[in-house]
N, CA, C and O atoms as a MOPAC input file, in Angstrom:
PM7 MOZYME 1SCF
protein

 N     -3.06300 1    18.65700 1     5.19700 1
 C     -2.42500 1    17.48200 1     5.77100 1
 C     -1.05000 1    17.87200 1     6.29100 1
 O     -0.29000 1    18.56200 1     5.61100 1
 N     -0.74800 1    17.43600 1     7.46700 1
 C      0.58500 1    17.64000 1     8.02300 1
 C      1.32600 1    16.31500 1     7.97400 1
 O      1.13900 1    15.45400 1     8.83400 1
 N      2.17000 1    16.15900 1     6.95900 1
 C      2.93000 1    14.92800 1     6.79600 1
 C      4.39200 1    15.18300 1     7.13500 1
 O      4.93200 1    16.25900 1     6.87900 1
 N      5.01300 1    14.16700 1     7.71500 1
 C      6.38100 1    14.29000 1     8.19900 1
 C      7.32300 1    13.43100 1     7.36900 1
 O      7.08400 1    12.23800 1     7.18500 1
 N      8.40900 1    14.04600 1     6.86400 1
 C      9.42500 1    13.28100 1     6.13600 1
 C     10.20200 1    12.42500 1     7.13000 1
 O     10.46000 1    12.83200 1     8.26300 1
 N     10.57200 1    11.21500 1     6.66800 1
 C     11.35400 1    10.30800 1     7.49600 1
 C     12.42800 1     9.68600 1     6.61200 1
 O     12.15300 1     9.31400 1     5.47100 1
 N     13.64200 1     9.57100 1     7.12700 1
 C     14.74800 1     9.02900 1     6.33800 1
 C     14.51400 1     7.54500 1     6.04700 1
 O     14.19000 1     6.76600 1     6.94300 1
 N     14.68100 1     7.17900 1     4.79700 1
 C     14.58300 1     5.77500 1     4.38700 1
 C     15.89800 1     5.07100 1     4.70900 1
 O     16.92500 1     5.71800 1     4.91000 1
 N     15.85500 1     3.74900 1     4.75600 1
 C     17.04700 1     2.96700 1     5.07500 1
 C     17.92000 1     2.67000 1     3.86500 1
 O     19.14100 1     2.57800 1     3.99500 1
 N     17.31000 1     2.51700 1     2.68000 1
 C     18.04900 1     2.05600 1     1.51000 1
 C     17.98200 1     2.98600 1     0.29900 1
 O     18.80300 1     2.85500 1    -0.60900 1
 N     17.04200 1     3.90800 1     0.25900 1
 C     16.89500 1     4.80700 1    -0.89200 1
 C     17.02400 1     6.25900 1    -0.44100 1
 O     16.87500 1     6.56500 1     0.74200 1
 N     17.30400 1     7.15600 1    -1.39600 1
 C     17.48100 1     8.57600 1    -1.07100 1
 C     16.15200 1     9.28900 1    -0.85000 1
 O     16.09800 1    10.30000 1    -0.14900 1
 N     15.10100 1     8.78000 1    -1.43300 1
 C     13.77400 1     9.37600 1    -1.31100 1
 C     13.26300 1     9.23900 1     0.13000 1
 O     13.42800 1     8.18100 1     0.73600 1
 N     12.65200 1    10.28300 1     0.68300 1
 C     12.13600 1    10.15700 1     2.05500 1
 C     10.85400 1     9.32800 1     2.11100 1
 O     10.11600 1     9.22200 1     1.13200 1
 N     10.61500 1     8.74900 1     3.27700 1
 C      9.35200 1     8.05900 1     3.53500 1
 C      8.43000 1     9.06600 1     4.24500 1
 O      8.88000 1    10.12400 1     4.68600 1
 N      7.15000 1     8.72700 1     4.34600 1
 C      6.18600 1     9.55200 1     5.07100 1
 C      5.89700 1     8.86100 1     6.39700 1
 O      5.36200 1     7.75200 1     6.42400 1
 N      6.25200 1     9.51900 1     7.49000 1
 C      6.13700 1     8.92100 1     8.81900 1
 C      4.71800 1     8.44600 1     9.13100 1
 O      4.55200 1     7.41500 1     9.78300 1
 N      3.70000 1     9.16700 1     8.68500 1
 C      2.31000 1     8.84100 1     8.97800 1
 C      1.76000 1     7.67900 1     8.14700 1
 O      0.65300 1     7.20600 1     8.40400 1
 N      2.51600 1     7.22300 1     7.16600 1
 C      2.06300 1     6.11700 1     6.32100 1
 C      2.16200 1     4.79900 1     7.08300 1
 O      3.17900 1     4.54000 1     7.72800 1
 N      1.11900 1     3.95600 1     7.02100 1
 C      1.18200 1     2.67200 1     7.72700 1
 C      2.26800 1     1.74600 1     7.17200 1
 O      2.82700 1     0.93100 1     7.90700 1
 N      2.56600 1     1.87400 1     5.87300 1
 C      3.57200 1     1.03100 1     5.22800 1
 C      4.35500 1     1.87000 1     4.22100 1
 O      3.79000 1     2.69900 1     3.50800 1
 N      5.65500 1     1.64200 1     4.17900 1
 C      6.49900 1     2.23900 1     3.14100 1
 C      7.29600 1     1.11700 1     2.49800 1
 O      7.83300 1     0.25300 1     3.19100 1
 N      7.37100 1     1.13100 1     1.18000 1
 C      8.11700 1     0.11700 1     0.44700 1
 C      9.27300 1     0.81900 1    -0.25300 1
 O      9.06600 1     1.71800 1    -1.06800 1
 N     10.49300 1     0.39600 1     0.07300 1
 C     11.67800 1     0.96600 1    -0.55400 1
 C     12.06900 1     0.08200 1    -1.73600 1
 O     12.27100 1    -1.12200 1    -1.58200 1
 N     12.17400 1     0.69500 1    -2.92300 1
 C     12.45400 1    -0.06100 1    -4.14300 1
 C     13.58900 1     0.56900 1    -4.93500 1
 O     13.83200 1     1.77300 1    -4.85200 1
 N     14.28300 1    -0.26700 1    -5.70700 1
 C     15.29400 1     0.19600 1    -6.65700 1
 C     14.76500 1    -0.13000 1    -8.05000 1
 O     14.58800 1    -1.30000 1    -8.39100 1
 N     14.51600 1     0.89300 1    -8.84700 1
 C     13.98100 1     0.70100 1   -10.19800 1
 C     15.04300 1     0.07900 1   -11.09100 1
 O     16.15700 1     0.59200 1   -11.19900 1
 N     14.68700 1    -1.03400 1   -11.73100 1
 C     15.58200 1    -1.72400 1   -12.65500 1
 C     15.30000 1    -1.35300 1   -14.10400 1
 O     16.21400 1    -1.26300 1   -14.92300 1
 N     14.01800 1    -1.13600 1   -14.41100 1
 C     13.63900 1    -0.89900 1   -15.79900 1
 C     12.33300 1    -0.11200 1   -15.85000 1
 O     11.45000 1    -0.29300 1   -15.01100 1
 N     12.22600 1     0.75500 1   -16.84200 1
 C     10.99000 1     1.49800 1   -17.08500 1
 C     10.54600 1     1.16400 1   -18.49700 1
 O     11.28900 1     1.39700 1   -19.45200 1
 N      9.32700 1     0.61300 1   -18.64400 1
 C      8.80000 1     0.24800 1   -19.95500 1
 C      7.67600 1     1.20100 1   -20.32300 1
 O      6.78100 1     1.46200 1   -19.51800 1
 N      7.72600 1     1.72100 1   -21.54500 1
 C      6.64500 1     2.56900 1   -22.03900 1
 C      5.53000 1     1.67000 1   -22.54200 1
 O      5.75100 1     0.77700 1   -23.35900 1
 N      4.32100 1     1.92100 1   -22.03700 1
 C      3.14700 1     1.15200 1   -22.44300 1
 C      2.09000 1     2.16700 1   -22.87400 1
 O      1.32000 1     2.65600 1   -22.04700 1
 N      2.05700 1     2.47800 1   -24.15400 1
 C      1.11800 1     3.48500 1   -24.63700 1
 C      1.41700 1     4.83800 1   -24.01100 1
 O      2.51800 1     5.36800 1   -24.16100 1
 N      0.43400 1     5.39400 1   -23.30900 1
 C      0.61300 1     6.71000 1   -22.68000 1
 C      1.11600 1     6.60100 1   -21.23900 1
 O      1.22800 1     7.61100 1   -20.54500 1
 N      1.41800 1     5.39000 1   -20.78900 1
 C      1.85700 1     5.17800 1   -19.40600 1
 C      3.22200 1     4.50500 1   -19.36600 1
 O      3.75600 1     4.07300 1   -20.38700 1
 N      3.76400 1     4.43000 1   -18.17100 1
 C      5.03400 1     3.74800 1   -17.95600 1
 C      4.85200 1     2.67600 1   -16.89100 1
 O      4.12100 1     2.86900 1   -15.92000 1
 N      5.52500 1     1.54400 1   -17.08300 1
 C      5.52100 1     0.48400 1   -16.07700 1
 C      6.92600 1     0.41500 1   -15.48400 1
 O      7.91900 1     0.34800 1   -16.20900 1
 N      6.98800 1     0.43300 1   -14.14500 1
 C      8.26700 1     0.37500 1   -13.45200 1
 C      8.49800 1    -1.03900 1   -12.93700 1
 O      7.65500 1    -1.58900 1   -12.22900 1
 N      9.63700 1    -1.62900 1   -13.29100 1
 C     10.05000 1    -2.92400 1   -12.76900 1
 C     11.14500 1    -2.63700 1   -11.74600 1
 O     12.13400 1    -1.97100 1   -12.05300 1
 N     10.96000 1    -3.14400 1   -10.53000 1
 C     11.87900 1    -2.77400 1    -9.46300 1
 C     12.10600 1    -3.92100 1    -8.49300 1
 O     11.29500 1    -4.84100 1    -8.39000 1
 N     13.22000 1    -3.84700 1    -7.78700 1
 C     13.51900 1    -4.77400 1    -6.70000 1
 C     13.07900 1    -4.12800 1    -5.39800 1
 O     13.39900 1    -2.96800 1    -5.13600 1
 N     12.34900 1    -4.87000 1    -4.58600 1
 C     11.95000 1    -4.37900 1    -3.26500 1
 C     13.13400 1    -4.56200 1    -2.33400 1
 O     13.62300 1    -5.67800 1    -2.15400 1
 N     13.59700 1    -3.46500 1    -1.74000 1
 C     14.74200 1    -3.50700 1    -0.83000 1
 C     14.30900 1    -3.62100 1     0.62500 1
 O     15.01200 1    -4.21500 1     1.44300 1
 N     13.14600 1    -3.04800 1     0.94700 1
 C     12.65500 1    -3.10100 1     2.32600 1
 C     11.17200 1    -2.77600 1     2.35600 1
 O     10.67200 1    -2.00300 1     1.53900 1
 N     10.48000 1    -3.37900 1     3.31000 1
 C      9.08500 1    -3.04400 1     3.59300 1
 C      9.04100 1    -2.61500 1     5.04900 1
 O      9.36100 1    -3.39500 1     5.94600 1
 N      8.64200 1    -1.37000 1     5.27800 1
 C      8.60000 1    -0.80700 1     6.62300 1
 C      7.14700 1    -0.64900 1     7.04300 1
 O      6.39100 1     0.08600 1     6.40600 1
 N      6.75000 1    -1.33700 1     8.11400 1
 C      5.36900 1    -1.26400 1     8.59800 1
 C      5.37400 1    -0.89500 1    10.07800 1
 O      6.15600 1    -1.43300 1    10.86200 1
 N      4.50100 1     0.02000 1    10.44200 1
 C      4.34900 1     0.39900 1    11.83900 1
 C      3.79000 1    -0.79500 1    12.61500 1
 O      2.84300 1    -1.43800 1    12.16300 1
 N      4.36400 1    -1.08900 1    13.76400 1
 C      3.96100 1    -2.24700 1    14.57800 1
 C      2.48100 1    -2.22500 1    14.96700 1
 O      1.88900 1    -3.28400 1    15.17600 1
 N      1.88100 1    -1.05600 1    15.06700 1
 C      0.47300 1    -0.99400 1    15.48600 1
 C     -0.47500 1    -1.57300 1    14.43500 1
 O     -1.65500 1    -1.78500 1    14.71600 1
 N      0.03700 1    -1.83200 1    13.21600 1
 C     -0.77800 1    -2.41000 1    12.15700 1
 C     -0.53100 1    -3.91200 1    11.97900 1
 O     -1.05600 1    -4.52000 1    11.04600 1
 N      0.25500 1    -4.50300 1    12.85900 1
 C      0.56800 1    -5.92600 1    12.79000 1
 C     -0.33800 1    -6.66500 1    13.78000 1
 O     -0.45000 1    -6.27000 1    14.94100 1
 N     -0.97900 1    -7.73400 1    13.31400 1
 C     -1.90000 1    -8.47400 1    14.19600 1
 C     -1.14700 1    -9.48100 1    15.06900 1
 O      0.07800 1    -9.58600 1    15.00300 1
 N     -1.89700 1   -10.21200 1    15.87900 1
 C     -1.30300 1   -11.16200 1    16.82800 1
 C     -0.57100 1   -12.32000 1    16.15100 1
 O      0.23700 1   -12.99700 1    16.78600 1
 N     -0.85100 1   -12.55200 1    14.85600 1
 C     -0.17200 1   -13.61400 1    14.10900 1
 C      1.05300 1   -13.09000 1    13.35800 1
 O      1.73600 1   -13.85500 1    12.67700 1
 N      1.33100 1   -11.79300 1    13.48000 1
 C      2.47300 1   -11.20400 1    12.79500 1
 C      2.18600 1   -10.75300 1    11.37800 1
 O      3.10600 1   -10.41000 1    10.63500 1
 N      0.90900 1   -10.74900 1    10.99300 1
 C      0.51800 1   -10.33100 1     9.63900 1
 C      0.06900 1    -8.87300 1     9.64600 1
 O     -0.44000 1    -8.37600 1    10.65000 1
 N      0.26100 1    -8.20000 1     8.52700 1
 C     -0.18800 1    -6.82000 1     8.38600 1
 C     -1.70900 1    -6.79400 1     8.31100 1
 O     -2.29600 1    -7.50900 1     7.49900 1
 N     -2.35800 1    -5.98100 1     9.14600 1
 C     -3.82400 1    -5.88800 1     9.19000 1
 C     -4.25400 1    -4.54900 1     8.58200 1
 O     -4.25700 1    -3.52000 1     9.25800 1
 N     -4.61200 1    -4.57900 1     7.30700 1
 C     -4.96200 1    -3.35600 1     6.57400 1
 C     -6.18800 1    -2.65500 1     7.15400 1
 O     -6.35700 1    -1.45100 1     6.96300 1
 N     -7.04700 1    -3.39600 1     7.86000 1
 C     -8.26000 1    -2.78600 1     8.41900 1
 C     -7.95100 1    -1.80000 1     9.54300 1
 O     -8.82200 1    -1.01900 1     9.92600 1
 N     -6.75200 1    -1.81900 1    10.07100 1
 C     -6.35500 1    -0.90100 1    11.14300 1
 C     -5.79700 1     0.42600 1    10.61600 1
 O     -5.42400 1     1.29100 1    11.40800 1
 N     -5.73500 1     0.59600 1     9.30500 1
 C     -5.00000 1     1.71300 1     8.70600 1
 C     -5.80100 1     2.98600 1     8.43800 1
 O     -5.20400 1     4.01300 1     8.11500 1
 N     -7.10800 1     2.95800 1     8.55800 1
 C     -7.93000 1     4.13600 1     8.23300 1
 C     -7.58600 1     4.68000 1     6.84500 1
 O     -7.30600 1     5.86700 1     6.68000 1
 N     -7.61300 1     3.79200 1     5.85800 1
 C     -7.23900 1     4.17100 1     4.49600 1
 C     -8.26700 1     5.07100 1     3.83600 1
 O     -9.45000 1     5.04800 1     4.17600 1
 N     -7.79000 1     5.86600 1     2.88200 1
 C     -8.66600 1     6.67600 1     2.04700 1
 C     -8.31100 1     6.41600 1     0.58900 1
 O     -7.20800 1     5.96900 1     0.27500 1
 N     -9.25500 1     6.70100 1    -0.28700 1
 C     -9.01900 1     6.56500 1    -1.72300 1
 C     -9.45600 1     7.85600 1    -2.41000 1
 O    -10.33400 1     8.56400 1    -1.91700 1
 N     -8.84500 1     8.15300 1    -3.53800 1
 C     -9.18700 1     9.32600 1    -4.33500 1
 C     -9.73500 1     8.84900 1    -5.67300 1
 O     -9.10400 1     8.03600 1    -6.34800 1
 N    -10.89300 1     9.34400 1    -6.05800 1
 C    -11.46800 1     9.00100 1    -7.35800 1
 C    -12.34700 1    10.14000 1    -7.84900 1
 O    -13.19100 1    10.64900 1    -7.11200 1
 N    -12.14200 1    10.53100 1    -9.09300 1
 C    -12.98000 1    11.55100 1    -9.74900 1
 C    -13.18100 1    12.80700 1    -8.91200 1
 O    -14.29700 1    13.31700 1    -8.80800 1
 N    -12.10900 1    13.30200 1    -8.31900 1
 C    -12.17300 1    14.56000 1    -7.58000 1
 C    -12.63600 1    14.45100 1    -6.14800 1
 O    -12.79500 1    15.47100 1    -5.47800 1
 N    -12.86100 1    13.23600 1    -5.65200 1
 C    -13.32100 1    13.08200 1    -4.27000 1
 C    -12.47100 1    12.10000 1    -3.48300 1
 O    -11.83800 1    11.20700 1    -4.04500 1
 N    -12.47100 1    12.28600 1    -2.15900 1
 C    -11.78200 1    11.36100 1    -1.25100 1
 C    -12.82400 1    10.51700 1    -0.53400 1
 O    -13.87800 1    11.01900 1    -0.14100 1
 N    -12.52700 1     9.23400 1    -0.36500 1
 C    -13.48100 1     8.30600 1     0.23800 1
 C    -12.77300 1     7.44500 1     1.28300 1
 O    -11.60500 1     7.09200 1     1.12300 1
 N    -13.49300 1     7.11600 1     2.34600 1
 C    -12.92400 1     6.22600 1     3.35200 1
 C    -13.05500 1     4.78100 1     2.89200 1
 O    -13.97000 1     4.43000 1     2.14800 1
 N    -12.13200 1     3.95800 1     3.34600 1
 C    -12.15000 1     2.52800 1     3.03500 1
 C    -12.18100 1     1.80400 1     4.37300 1
 O    -11.13500 1     1.48500 1     4.93800 1
 N    -13.36500 1     1.55100 1     4.86900 1
 C    -13.43600 1     1.05000 1     6.23700 1
 C    -14.20600 1    -0.25100 1     6.41600 1
 O    -14.44400 1    -0.66600 1     7.55000 1
 N    -14.60100 1    -0.90400 1     5.33100 1
 C    -15.39400 1    -2.11200 1     5.48500 1
 C    -14.84500 1    -3.23700 1     4.61600 1
 O    -14.68500 1    -3.06600 1     3.40800 1
 N    -14.55800 1    -4.38100 1     5.22100 1
 C    -14.12700 1    -5.55400 1     4.46200 1
 C    -15.37200 1    -6.17200 1     3.82900 1
 O    -16.36200 1    -6.42400 1     4.51500 1
 N    -15.31700 1    -6.41500 1     2.51900 1
 C    -16.50100 1    -6.93800 1     1.82500 1
 C    -16.30900 1    -8.34900 1     1.30600 1
 O    -17.24800 1    -8.93800 1     0.76900 1
 N    -15.11900 1    -8.90400 1     1.45100 1
 C    -14.88600 1   -10.25400 1     0.95900 1
 C    -13.49600 1   -10.72500 1     1.30400 1
 O    -12.77500 1   -10.08800 1     2.07200 1
 N    -13.13200 1   -11.85900 1     0.72000 1
 C    -11.81200 1   -12.43900 1     0.93800 1
 C    -11.32200 1   -13.02100 1    -0.37400 1
 O    -12.02900 1   -12.96300 1    -1.38000 1
 N    -10.12500 1   -13.57900 1    -0.37400 1
 C     -9.56000 1   -14.16100 1    -1.58700 1
 C    -10.54900 1   -15.17600 1    -2.15400 1
 O    -11.02000 1   -16.05000 1    -1.42500 1
 N    -10.86600 1   -15.07400 1    -3.43200 1
 C    -11.81400 1   -15.96600 1    -4.08300 1
 C    -13.25200 1   -15.48800 1    -4.00600 1
 O    -14.14700 1   -16.12900 1    -4.55700 1
 N    -13.48700 1   -14.36800 1    -3.32800 1
 C    -14.82900 1   -13.82900 1    -3.12400 1
 C    -15.57300 1   -13.61800 1    -4.45000 1
 O    -16.76000 1   -13.92500 1    -4.55300 1
 N    -14.88100 1   -13.10100 1    -5.44900 1
 C    -15.54600 1   -12.76000 1    -6.71400 1
 C    -15.95200 1   -13.98800 1    -7.52800 1
 O    -16.78800 1   -13.87600 1    -8.42500 1
 N    -15.38200 1   -15.14900 1    -7.23700 1
 C    -15.69000 1   -16.32700 1    -8.02100 1
 C    -16.34400 1   -17.45800 1    -7.20100 1
 O    -16.62600 1   -18.53300 1    -7.72900 1
 N    -16.57400 1   -17.20100 1    -5.92000 1
 C    -17.15900 1   -18.26900 1    -5.09900 1
 C    -18.60900 1   -18.53100 1    -5.49900 1
 O    -19.33000 1   -17.63400 1    -5.93600 1
 N    -19.00000 1   -19.76400 1    -5.33800 1
 C    -20.36300 1   -20.16700 1    -5.70700 1
 C    -21.35200 1   -19.68500 1    -4.65400 1
 O    -21.06200 1   -19.68400 1    -3.45800 1
 N    -22.50400 1   -19.28300 1    -5.11800 1
 C    -23.56200 1   -18.82300 1    -4.22300 1
 C    -24.11900 1   -20.00600 1    -3.43500 1
 O    -24.27900 1   -21.09900 1    -3.97800 1
 N    -24.41200 1   -19.78500 1    -2.16200 1
 C    -25.02800 1   -20.83800 1    -1.34500 1
 C    -26.49700 1   -20.93700 1    -1.69400 1
 O    -27.16700 1   -19.92300 1    -1.89300 1
 N    -27.00100 1   -22.16800 1    -1.77000 1
 C    -28.41600 1   -22.37500 1    -2.13100 1
 C    -29.28200 1   -22.47300 1    -0.91100 1
 O    -30.49600 1   -22.64700 1    -1.02800 1

């Protein structure tokens, strides 16, 4: 992968230019939860490339060509399978 560092506006950490969205945060608290840590933070900025914004001004995740990593493999995420409430909606008779 050829990824490009990009200067963030509010934090010292660089952003990745090829990322569809970057969220700049300031960590307020770190809580230990068993073997993991939970970070509580203030969002300082959300940077989204204009090509991922739809005609209504909303972020359109389907335009991002996302991938996921699980159990040693990478997978594409290219199909919308539902909407908010999908998991609890009643079946049509």
